[in-house]
C-alpha positions as CSV (number, residue, x, y, z in Angstrom):
1,M,9.1,1.7,6.9
2,L,10.9,1.4,10.2
3,Q,12.1,5.0,9.9
4,E,8.5,6.1,9.7
5,F,7.8,4.3,13.0
6,Y,10.8,6.0,14.7
7,V,9.9,9.6,13.4
8,A,6.2,9.2,14.3
9,G,6.9,7.6,17.7
10,T,9.4,10.2,18.8
11,S,7.9,13.3,17.2
12,K,4.2,12.6,17.5
13,L,3.8,10.2,20.4
14,G,6.7,11.6,22.5
15,V,8.5,8.3,22.8
16,E,12.1,8.8,24.0
17,P,14.5,8.2,21.2
18,L,16.4,5.4,23.0
19,L,13.2,3.6,23.8
20,A,12.0,3.9,20.2
21,K,15.4,2.5,19.1
22,S,14.9,-0.4,21.5
23,I,11.4,-1.1,20.1
24,L,12.9,-1.1,16.6
25,D,15.4,-3.7,17.7
26,S,12.5,-5.9,18.7
27,F,11.2,-5.7,15.1
28,E,14.0,-8.0,13.9
29,N,11.9,-10.9,14.9
30,M,9.1,-9.8,12.4
31,E,8.5,-10.5,8.9
32,V,10.1,-8.0,6.4
33,V,8.3,-7.4,3.2
34,R,10.4,-7.0,0.1
35,I,9.2,-4.3,-2.2
36,D,9.4,-5.7,-5.7
37,P,7.9,-4.8,-9.1
38,R,4.8,-6.8,-8.5
39,L,4.0,-5.0,-5.3
40,I,4.8,-1.6,-6.9
41,G,2.3,-2.4,-9.7
42,E,-0.3,-3.4,-7.1
43,A,0.4,-0.3,-5.2
44,I,-0.2,1.8,-8.3
45,D,-3.5,0.0,-9.0
46,T,-4.6,0.4,-5.4
47,S,-3.7,4.1,-5.5
48,I,-5.9,4.7,-8.5
49,L,-8.8,2.5,-7.5
50,S,-8.9,3.7,-3.8
51,R,-7.9,7.3,-4.5
52,I,-5.1,7.3,-1.9
53,S,-1.5,8.2,-2.4
54,F,1.0,5.8,-3.9
55,W,3.0,5.7,-0.6
56,D,0.0,4.9,1.4
57,S,-1.0,2.2,-1.2
58,L,2.5,0.7,-1.0
59,V,2.3,0.3,2.7
60,L,-1.2,-1.2,2.3
61,V,-0.2,-3.7,-0.2
62,A,2.9,-4.7,1.7
63,A,0.6,-5.2,4.9
64,E,-1.7,-7.3,2.8
65,S,1.2,-9.5,1.5
66,A,2.2,-10.1,5.1
67,K,-1.3,-11.2,5.8
68,C,-1.9,-8.2,8.3
69,E,-5.5,-7.7,9.3
70,V,-5.0,-4.2,10.6
71,L,-2.9,-1.3,9.4
72,Y,-2.3,1.4,12.1
73,T,-1.9,4.8,10.4
74,E,-3.0,8.3,10.8
75,D,-2.9,8.9,7.0
76,L,-6.0,7.0,6.0
77,N,-9.6,6.9,7.2
78,P,-10.1,4.8,10.3
79,G,-12.6,1.9,9.9
80,Q,-12.0,1.8,6.2
81,I,-11.2,-1.6,4.7
82,I,-8.9,-1.7,1.6
83,R,-7.8,-5.0,0.1
84,G,-9.0,-6.8,3.1
85,V,-6.9,-4.7,5.5
86,R,-8.7,-2.6,8.1
87,I,-7.4,0.8,8.7
88,E,-7.1,2.1,12.4
89,N,-5.7,5.3,13.6
90,P,-3.6,4.6,16.7
91,L,-3.8,8.2,17.8
92,L,-7.6,8.0,18.3
93,S,-9.3,6.3,21.2
94,D,-12.2,5.4,18.8
95,P,-11.0,4.0,15.5
96,N,-14.4,4.6,13.9
97,R,-14.2,8.4,14.7
98,S,-12.7,10.6,12.0
99,P,-9.7,12.9,12.9
């Protein structure tokens, strides 16, 4: 999902491409979650139960598996908690306000 960070950062947040690339380089020190059949199955279940897209569900279960407490995304409802992960929209000043 690093590609998603780069695209969102440069297109939506206006981050200069070389700065975004530099930030991506710093991510090498972070945990990488391997997507395997178990996570895909959990993403399908989460998609059905939470009525969110499969792709959003996959990001969410990957965040959960890495023990993330917060998932920053503009694609889900801020303030919502799914599978123990709190959703926040980084583009809103108040994460409890709907876009």
